[in-house]
C-alpha positions as CSV (number, residue, x, y, z in Angstrom):
1,M,134.5,42.9,66.6
2,N,132.1,43.5,64.1
3,V,128.7,41.9,64.5
4,F,125.5,41.7,62.5
5,D,122.6,43.2,63.9
6,G,119.9,40.9,62.4
7,K,117.0,42.0,64.3
8,R,117.3,45.5,63.5
9,A,118.1,44.6,59.8
10,A,114.9,42.4,59.9
11,T,112.9,45.2,61.3
12,D,113.9,47.9,58.7
13,Y,112.9,45.3,56.0
14,M,109.4,44.6,57.7
15,S,108.7,47.9,57.8
16,T,109.6,48.9,54.2
17,H,107.6,45.8,52.6
18,T,104.0,45.6,53.1
19,L,103.5,41.9,52.0
20,A,106.2,40.7,54.1
21,F,104.2,38.8,56.2
22,S,102.6,36.7,53.4
23,T,105.0,33.7,52.6
24,P,107.6,33.0,55.0
25,E,110.0,31.1,52.8
26,L,109.5,33.9,49.8
27,T,110.1,36.5,52.8
28,L,113.4,34.9,53.9
29,V,114.5,34.7,50.1
30,R,113.6,38.3,49.3
31,F,115.2,39.4,52.8
32,A,118.4,37.8,51.8
33,F,118.5,39.4,48.4
34,W,117.7,42.5,50.2
35,L,120.7,42.2,52.3
36,G,122.6,41.4,49.3
37,D,121.7,45.0,47.3
38,T,124.2,47.3,46.7
39,V,123.9,50.7,48.7
40,P,126.1,53.8,49.2
41,D,128.6,53.4,52.1
42,P,127.5,55.5,54.9
43,A,131.0,56.5,55.6
44,D,132.0,57.3,52.1
45,K,129.2,58.1,49.7
46,N,131.4,57.6,46.5
47,K,131.8,53.8,47.4
48,T,129.2,51.1,47.6
49,V,128.9,48.3,49.9
50,P,126.2,45.4,50.5
51,R,123.3,46.6,52.3
52,M,124.3,44.0,55.2
53,M,127.4,46.0,56.0
54,T,125.3,48.8,57.3
55,F,124.0,46.7,59.7
56,M,127.2,46.0,61.3
57,T,127.8,47.3,64.6
58,E,131.3,47.2,66.8
59,Q,131.1,45.3,69.9
60,D,133.8,44.1,72.3
61,F,133.2,41.0,74.0
62,E,135.2,40.1,76.9
63,P,136.3,36.3,77.1
64,V,134.5,34.2,79.3
65,L,136.9,31.9,81.3
66,V,135.5,29.0,83.0
67,D,137.0,27.6,86.3
68,D,135.4,24.1,87.0
69,D,137.2,24.2,90.3
70,T,135.7,27.4,91.9
71,Y,132.2,28.1,91.8
72,V,130.7,31.5,93.0
73,P,126.9,31.3,94.0
74,T,125.0,33.9,92.3
75,G,121.2,32.9,93.8
76,A,120.4,31.4,90.7
77,V,120.8,27.9,91.7
78,K,118.0,26.8,94.3
79,N,117.5,23.7,96.2
80,T,114.4,22.0,93.9
81,N,113.4,18.7,93.3
82,M,112.4,19.7,89.8
83,Y,114.7,18.0,88.1
84,G,114.2,14.9,90.1
85,N,117.0,14.4,92.8
86,I,116.7,10.8,93.5
87,K,119.6,10.5,95.5
88,P,119.0,11.5,99.4
89,E,120.4,14.8,100.4
90,S,123.5,15.5,102.7
91,F,124.5,18.6,104.6
92,C,127.3,21.1,103.4
93,G,130.1,21.0,106.1
94,E,130.9,24.4,105.9
95,C,127.5,26.1,106.4
96,G,125.1,23.4,107.1
97,N,123.1,23.9,103.7
98,K,121.2,20.9,102.4
99,M,123.1,19.7,99.2
100,S,121.8,16.8,96.8
101,E,124.1,13.7,96.4
102,S,125.2,14.5,93.2
103,A,126.5,18.1,93.7
104,R,130.0,19.1,93.5
105,F,129.4,22.7,95.3
106,C,127.5,24.1,98.1
107,N,124.8,26.5,96.1
108,K,124.7,29.0,99.4
109,C,128.6,29.3,100.3
110,G,130.5,27.7,97.1
111,T,132.3,24.9,99.2
112,A,133.5,22.1,97.3
113,R,132.5,18.8,98.5
114,D,135.3,16.9,100.0
């Protein structure tokens, strides 16, 4: 899949235009026109393409499958009261870890609540 590398394009534009930081709206308009300019095709110098096409990169994205019945703990979720767990905590029947009443899975072992 071809993906537009906007960060690289913006960096290239800003590095070649000294007054790029003066007016944000004007900068955005000029940047859009700059991306639309016709430039020689890097693959075939006899053809021309919009400059935006030179910032396209080939990337392969693996599909993300979401399974609501399975939870594999990554360690990123911790037991905190940061978001205001109002309900009293209970314990996991498998490992004994403290769990909030609203949790569907244990964040230590991944066991589903009965």
